[in-house]
DSSP file (Angstrom, degrees, kcal/mol; ACC not computed):
  #  RESIDUE AA STRUCTURE BP1 BP2  ACC     N-H-->O    O-->H-N    N-H-->O    O-->H-N    TCO  KAPPA ALPHA  PHI   PSI    X-CA   Y-CA   Z-CA
    1    1 A M              0   0    0      0, 0.0     2,-0.4     0, 0.0    69,-0.2   0.000 360.0 360.0 360.0 135.7  -16.3   -3.9   -7.1
    2    2 A R  E     -A   69   0A   0     67,-1.3    67,-3.9     2,-0.0     2,-0.4  -0.984 360.0-166.5-126.7 133.2  -16.1   -0.4   -8.7
    3    3 A A  E     -A   68   0A   0     -2,-0.4    65,-0.2    65,-0.2    63,-0.0  -0.966   3.8-174.8-124.0 137.3  -13.6    2.3   -8.0
    4    4 A S  E     -A   67   0A   0     63,-2.9    63,-2.7    -2,-0.4     2,-0.3  -0.951   9.2-158.5-131.4 109.9  -13.9    6.0   -9.1
    5    5 A P  E     -A   66   0A   0      0, 0.0     2,-0.3     0, 0.0    61,-0.2  -0.660  17.6-173.7 -79.9 144.7  -11.0    8.5   -8.5
    6    6 A S  E     -A   65   0A   0     59,-2.6    59,-2.8    -2,-0.3     2,-0.5  -0.999  22.5-150.5-142.0 146.4  -12.0   12.1   -8.5
    7    7 A H  E     -A   64   0A   0     -2,-0.3     2,-0.4    57,-0.2    57,-0.2  -0.968  21.9-173.4-110.0 122.0  -10.3   15.5   -8.4
    8    8 A L  E     -A   63   0A   0     55,-2.9    55,-2.9    -2,-0.5     2,-0.2  -0.943  16.5-139.4-118.1 135.1  -12.4   18.2   -6.8
    9    9 A V    >   -     0   0    0     -2,-0.4     3,-2.5    53,-0.2    50,-0.3  -0.577  50.8 -71.0 -83.7 157.6  -11.5   21.9   -6.6
   10   10 A A  T 3  S+     0   0    0      1,-0.3    50,-0.2    -2,-0.2    -1,-0.1  -0.210 121.4  15.5 -51.8 126.9  -12.3   23.7   -3.3
   11   11 A G  T 3  S+     0   0    0     48,-3.0     2,-0.3     1,-0.3    -1,-0.3   0.244  91.4 128.7  92.0 -10.3  -16.0   24.1   -3.0
   12   12 A K    <   -     0   0    0     -3,-2.5    47,-2.5    46,-0.0     2,-0.4  -0.589  45.8-149.0 -83.1 141.3  -17.1   21.7   -5.6
   13   13 A T  E     -B   58   0A   0     -2,-0.3     2,-0.4    45,-0.2    45,-0.2  -0.899  11.4-170.3-110.7 136.3  -19.7   19.0   -4.6
   14   14 A L  E     -B   57   0A   0     43,-2.8    43,-2.2    -2,-0.4     2,-0.6  -0.986   9.1-153.9-125.0 133.4  -19.8   15.5   -6.1
   15   15 A T  E     -B   56   0A   0     -2,-0.4     2,-0.5    41,-0.2    41,-0.3  -0.935   6.5-159.5-111.5 122.1  -22.5   13.0   -5.7
   16   16 A Y  E     -B   55   0A   0     39,-2.9    39,-2.3    -2,-0.6     2,-0.4  -0.876   8.4-163.7 -98.5 125.0  -21.6    9.3   -6.0
   17   17 A S  E     -B   54   0A   0     -2,-0.5    37,-0.2    37,-0.2    36,-0.1  -0.891  26.2-108.2-109.2 138.9  -24.6    7.0   -6.8
   18   18 A L        -     0   0    0     35,-2.8     7,-0.1    -2,-0.4    35,-0.0  -0.331  15.3-155.2 -62.1 141.2  -24.3    3.2   -6.4
   19   19 A A  S    S+     0   0    0      1,-0.2    -1,-0.1   -17,-0.1    34,-0.0   0.783  87.0  38.9 -80.4 -32.0  -24.2    1.2   -9.6
   20   20 A F  S >  S-     0   0    0     33,-0.0     3,-1.9    -3,-0.0    -1,-0.2  -0.960  89.9-121.6-131.3 115.2  -25.6   -1.9   -7.8
   21   21 A P  T 3  S+     0   0    0      0, 0.0     3,-0.1     0, 0.0    32,-0.1  -0.163  97.0  29.5 -50.8 140.2  -28.3   -1.7   -5.1
   22   22 A G  T 3  S+     0   0    0      1,-0.3    50,-0.3    30,-0.2    29,-0.1   0.266  91.8 120.1  92.8 -11.3  -27.3   -3.1   -1.8
   23   23 A N    <   -     0   0    0     -3,-1.9    29,-0.4    48,-0.1    -1,-0.3  -0.321  55.4-131.7 -77.7 169.7  -23.6   -2.3   -2.1
   24   24 A G  E     -C   70   0A   0     46,-3.1    46,-2.1    26,-0.1     2,-0.4  -0.679  11.7-130.4-111.4 169.6  -21.7    0.0    0.2
   25   25 A I  E     -CD  69  49A   0     24,-2.6    24,-3.2    -2,-0.2     2,-0.5  -0.988  12.7-165.9-126.2 134.8  -19.3    2.9   -0.5
   26   26 A Y  E     -CD  68  48A   0     42,-2.7    42,-2.8    -2,-0.4     2,-0.4  -0.983   8.3-160.1-118.6 124.3  -15.9    3.4    0.9
   27   27 A L  E     -CD  67  47A   0     20,-2.9    20,-2.4    -2,-0.5     2,-0.4  -0.856   6.9-173.6-103.6 136.1  -14.3    6.8    0.5
   28   28 A F  E     -CD  66  46A   0     38,-2.2    38,-2.6    -2,-0.4     2,-0.7  -0.991  18.0-140.4-129.8 126.3  -10.6    7.3    0.8
   29   29 A I  E     +C   65   0A   0     16,-2.5    15,-3.1    -2,-0.4    36,-0.2  -0.734  20.9 176.3 -88.1 115.9   -9.0   10.8    0.8
   30   30 A L  E    S-     0   0A   0     34,-2.5     2,-0.3    -2,-0.7    -1,-0.2   0.855  71.1  -5.8 -86.0 -39.5   -5.7   10.8   -1.2
   31   31 A E  E    S+C   64   0A   0     33,-1.4    33,-1.8    12,-0.1    -1,-0.4  -0.976 110.6  10.5-149.4 155.7   -5.1   14.5   -0.8
   32   32 A G  E    S-     0   0A   0     -2,-0.3    11,-1.2    31,-0.2     2,-0.3  -0.418  81.8 -73.9  81.9-148.6   -6.9   17.5    0.5
   33   33 A S  E     -CE  61  42A   0     28,-0.5    27,-2.3     9,-0.2    28,-1.4  -0.986  36.6-171.1-156.3 144.3  -10.0   17.5    2.6
   34   34 A I  E     -CE  59  41A   0      7,-2.4     7,-2.7    -2,-0.3     2,-0.5  -0.917  18.8-134.7-135.7 162.9  -13.7   17.0    2.1
   35   35 A L  E     +CE  58  40A   0     23,-2.5    23,-2.3    -2,-0.3     2,-0.3  -0.977  38.0 150.5-115.2 129.2  -16.9   17.4    4.0
   36   36 A T  E >   + E   0  39A   0      3,-2.5     3,-2.8    -2,-0.5    21,-0.1  -0.972  59.6   1.8-158.8 146.5  -19.4   14.5    3.9
   37   37 A E  T 3  S-     0   0    0     19,-0.5     3,-0.1     1,-0.3    20,-0.1   0.798 129.1 -55.1  46.2  37.1  -22.1   13.0    6.2
   38   38 A G  T 3  S+     0   0    0      1,-0.3     2,-0.3     0, 0.0    -1,-0.3   0.637 118.3 106.9  77.9  13.4  -21.5   15.6    8.8
   39   39 A R  E <   -E   36   0A   0     -3,-2.8    -3,-2.5     2,-0.0     2,-0.5  -0.875  64.4-134.1-125.4 155.8  -17.8   14.8    9.0
   40   40 A V  E     -E   35   0A   0     -2,-0.3     2,-0.4    -5,-0.2    -5,-0.2  -0.952  24.6-167.5-104.6 127.8  -14.5   16.4    7.8
   41   41 A L  E     -E   34   0A   0     -7,-2.7    -7,-2.4    -2,-0.5     2,-0.2  -0.958   6.2-175.5-116.4 131.9  -12.2   13.9    6.2
   42   42 A T  E >   -E   33   0A   0     -2,-0.4     3,-2.8    -9,-0.2   -13,-0.3  -0.685  45.0 -40.4-122.4-179.9   -8.5   14.7    5.5
   43   43 A K  T 3  S+     0   0    0    -11,-1.2   -13,-0.2     1,-0.3    -1,-0.2  -0.039 128.2   9.3 -44.1 127.4   -5.6   13.1    3.7
   44   44 A R  T 3  S+     0   0    0    -15,-3.1    -1,-0.3     1,-0.3     2,-0.1   0.389  96.9 129.1  79.2   0.4   -5.5    9.3    4.5
   45   45 A D    <   -     0   0    0     -3,-2.8   -16,-2.5   -16,-0.1     2,-0.3  -0.504  38.2-166.5 -77.5 154.4   -8.9    9.3    6.2
   46   46 A G  E     -D   28   0A   0    -18,-0.2     2,-0.3    -2,-0.1   -18,-0.2  -0.967   9.3-167.9-138.3 157.5  -11.4    6.7    5.1
   47   47 A L  E     -D   27   0A   0    -20,-2.4   -20,-2.9    -2,-0.3     2,-0.5  -0.961   6.7-157.0-147.0 125.8  -15.2    6.4    5.6
   48   48 A G  E     -D   26   0A   0     -2,-0.3     2,-0.4   -22,-0.2   -22,-0.2  -0.903  11.8-171.2-106.4 136.4  -17.3    3.3    4.9
   49   49 A L  E     +D   25   0A   0    -24,-3.2   -24,-2.6    -2,-0.5     2,-0.3  -0.988   5.6 179.1-129.9 131.9  -21.1    3.7    4.4
   50   50 A A        +     0   0    0     -2,-0.4   -26,-0.1   -26,-0.2     3,-0.1  -0.900  62.5  37.4-125.1 158.1  -23.7    1.0    4.1
   51   51 A G  S    S+     0   0    0    -28,-0.3     2,-0.3    -2,-0.3    -1,-0.1   0.699  90.4 111.9  75.6  20.7  -27.4    1.3    3.6
   52   52 A V        -     0   0    0    -29,-0.4    -1,-0.3    -3,-0.2   -30,-0.2  -0.927  57.0-154.9-123.2 153.6  -27.2    4.3    1.3
   53   53 A D  S    S-     0   0    0     -2,-0.3   -35,-2.8     1,-0.3     2,-0.3   0.700  82.0  -2.0 -93.4 -23.2  -28.0    4.8   -2.4
   54   54 A Q  E     -B   17   0A   0    -37,-0.2     2,-0.4     2,-0.0    -1,-0.3  -0.985  57.3-149.4-160.9 162.2  -25.6    7.7   -2.8
   55   55 A V  E     -B   16   0A   0    -39,-2.3   -39,-2.9    -2,-0.3     2,-0.4  -0.998   9.1-154.8-139.9 135.4  -23.3    9.9   -1.0
   56   56 A A  E     -B   15   0A   0     -2,-0.4   -19,-0.5   -41,-0.3     2,-0.3  -0.889  13.6-177.6-109.0 142.2  -22.4   13.6   -1.7
   57   57 A F  E     -B   14   0A   0    -43,-2.2   -43,-2.8    -2,-0.4     2,-0.4  -0.992  13.2-151.1-142.2 148.0  -19.1   15.2   -0.6
   58   58 A T  E     -BC  13  35A   0    -23,-2.3   -23,-2.5    -2,-0.3     2,-0.4  -0.953  22.4-121.6-121.0 129.7  -17.8   18.7   -0.9
   59   59 A A  E     - C   0  34A   0    -47,-2.5   -48,-3.0    -2,-0.4   -25,-0.3  -0.573  16.7-168.9 -76.9 127.8  -14.1   19.6   -1.2
   60   60 A A  E    S-     0   0A   0    -27,-2.3     2,-0.3    -2,-0.4   -26,-0.2   0.833  84.8  -3.9 -82.1 -36.2  -13.1   21.9    1.7
   61   61 A V  E    S- C   0  33A   0    -28,-1.4   -28,-0.5    -3,-0.1    -1,-0.3  -0.859 116.1 -52.1-136.9 176.8   -9.8   22.5   -0.3
   62   62 A D  E    S-     0   0A   0     -2,-0.3     2,-0.3    -3,-0.1   -53,-0.2  -0.290  73.4-177.2 -52.2 134.4   -8.6   20.9   -3.5
   63   63 A A  E     -A    8   0A   0    -55,-2.9   -55,-2.9   -31,-0.2     2,-0.5  -0.975  35.0-146.3-143.5 151.9   -8.9   17.2   -3.0
   64   64 A E  E     -AC   7  31A   0    -33,-1.8   -34,-2.5    -2,-0.3   -33,-1.4  -0.989  29.9-176.2-114.5 120.2   -8.3   13.8   -4.5
   65   65 A V  E     -AC   6  29A   0    -59,-2.8   -59,-2.6    -2,-0.5     2,-0.6  -0.961  18.5-156.6-124.5 136.1  -10.9   11.3   -3.5
   66   66 A L  E     -AC   5  28A   0    -38,-2.6   -38,-2.2    -2,-0.4     2,-0.6  -0.954  10.6-165.9-112.1 116.8  -11.2    7.5   -4.3
   67   67 A A  E     -AC   4  27A   0    -63,-2.7   -63,-2.9    -2,-0.6     2,-0.5  -0.906   6.9-170.0-103.4 125.4  -14.8    6.2   -4.0
   68   68 A I  E     -AC   3  26A   0    -42,-2.8   -42,-2.7    -2,-0.6     2,-0.5  -0.958  11.7-149.9-120.9 120.3  -14.9    2.4   -3.9
   69   69 A E  E     -AC   2  25A   0    -67,-3.9   -67,-1.3    -2,-0.5   -44,-0.2  -0.775  22.0-173.8 -90.0 127.5  -18.2    0.5   -4.2
   70   70 A V  E     - C   0  24A   0    -46,-2.1   -46,-3.1    -2,-0.5     2,-0.1  -0.927  28.3-109.4-125.7 143.7  -18.1   -2.8   -2.4
   71   71 A P        -     0   0    0      0, 0.0     2,-0.6     0, 0.0   -48,-0.1  -0.435  24.7-151.3 -63.7 138.8  -20.5   -5.7   -2.1
   72   72 A M        +     0   0    0    -50,-0.3     2,-0.3    -2,-0.1    -2,-0.0  -0.636  50.9 113.4-114.6  75.3  -22.2   -6.0    1.3
   73   73 A F              0   0    0     -2,-0.6   -51,-0.0     1,-0.0   -50,-0.0  -0.960 360.0 360.0-139.8 156.6  -22.8   -9.6    1.8
   74   74 A A              0   0    0     -2,-0.3    -1,-0.0     0, 0.0    -2,-0.0   0.451 360.0 360.0 -94.0 360.0  -21.5  -12.3    4.1
């Protein structure tokens, strides 16, 4: 598992690419608000994504985001 905290200023876009193919990504919003995958996520929201190689997110306002890469196996 790999976790990457990020601080984004409003309007900045960040793209998180998987370190290990086949893993999933879980985004958790610590502060602020982001736009990703056609959704708005705000403080304490989370979003899990599987079957993707990367995810881009844009800060709607200044935001603290934790991206966690997780193995997707049973």
